[in-house]
C-alpha positions in Angstrom: -34.6 -135.9 -115.4 -35.8 -136.4 -119.0 -35.7 -133.5 -121.2 -39.7 -133.2 -122.3 -40.6 -133.7 -126.2 -40.9 -130.7 -127.5 -37.4 -129.1 -125.9 -36.1 -132.8 -127.7 -37.7 -131.7 -130.8 -36.3 -128.0 -130.7 -33.2 -129.2 -130.5 -33.0 -130.9 -133.5 -33.9 -127.7 -135.3 -30.6 -126.2 -137.5 -28.6 -123.6 -135.2 -27.7 -120.2 -136.5 -31.1 -120.6 -139.0 -33.4 -117.6 -138.8 -36.3 -118.4 -136.6 -39.5 -116.3 -136.4 -42.3 -116.3 -133.9 -45.1 -115.7 -134.4 -46.9 -115.0 -130.5 -51.2 -115.0 -131.1 -51.9 -111.4 -129.8 -54.7 -112.1 -127.4 -54.8 -112.4 -123.7 -52.9 -112.8 -120.7 -52.6 -116.3 -121.2 -51.2 -115.9 -125.0 -48.9 -114.0 -123.0 -47.8 -117.0 -120.8 -47.5 -118.6 -123.8 -45.5 -116.4 -125.5 -43.4 -116.3 -122.7 -42.9 -120.6 -122.1 -42.1 -120.6 -125.8 -39.4 -118.0 -125.3 -37.9 -119.9 -122.4 -38.1 -123.2 -124.4 -36.3 -121.6 -127.2 -33.6 -119.8 -125.3 -33.2 -123.5 -123.0 -33.0 -125.4 -126.7 -30.0 -122.5 -127.8 -32.4 -121.3 -130.5 -31.5 -117.7 -131.8 -35.5 -116.3 -132.7 -37.0 -112.9 -133.2 -40.5 -112.5 -132.3 -42.1 -111.4 -135.8 -45.0 -108.7 -135.6 -47.0 -107.3 -138.1 -45.5 -103.4 -138.3 -42.0 -104.8 -138.7 -40.7 -106.2 -142.3 -39.4 -109.8 -142.8 -38.0 -112.0 -145.3 -39.4 -115.6 -144.5 -37.0 -116.7 -147.2 -35.2 -120.1 -145.9 -36.2 -119.4 -142.0 -37.5 -121.1 -139.9 -41.6 -120.0 -138.4 -43.3 -120.9 -135.7 -46.9 -119.8 -134.7 -48.1 -119.9 -131.6 -51.5 -121.2 -130.7 
């Protein structure tokens, strides 16, 4: 079975780099999108950190993904 295009793309991202994921706060549909995105990151072998407003982060040199 062929890998989905989004998974193929994620696998091209540098591994070992900081990846910050900004989930879209919203309803249960947004929560499902967040869950699926996290599963894709893990399947692609990427280490990620959920970015939340209450925790400061240094985005210098990081890959940033926003869920929409």
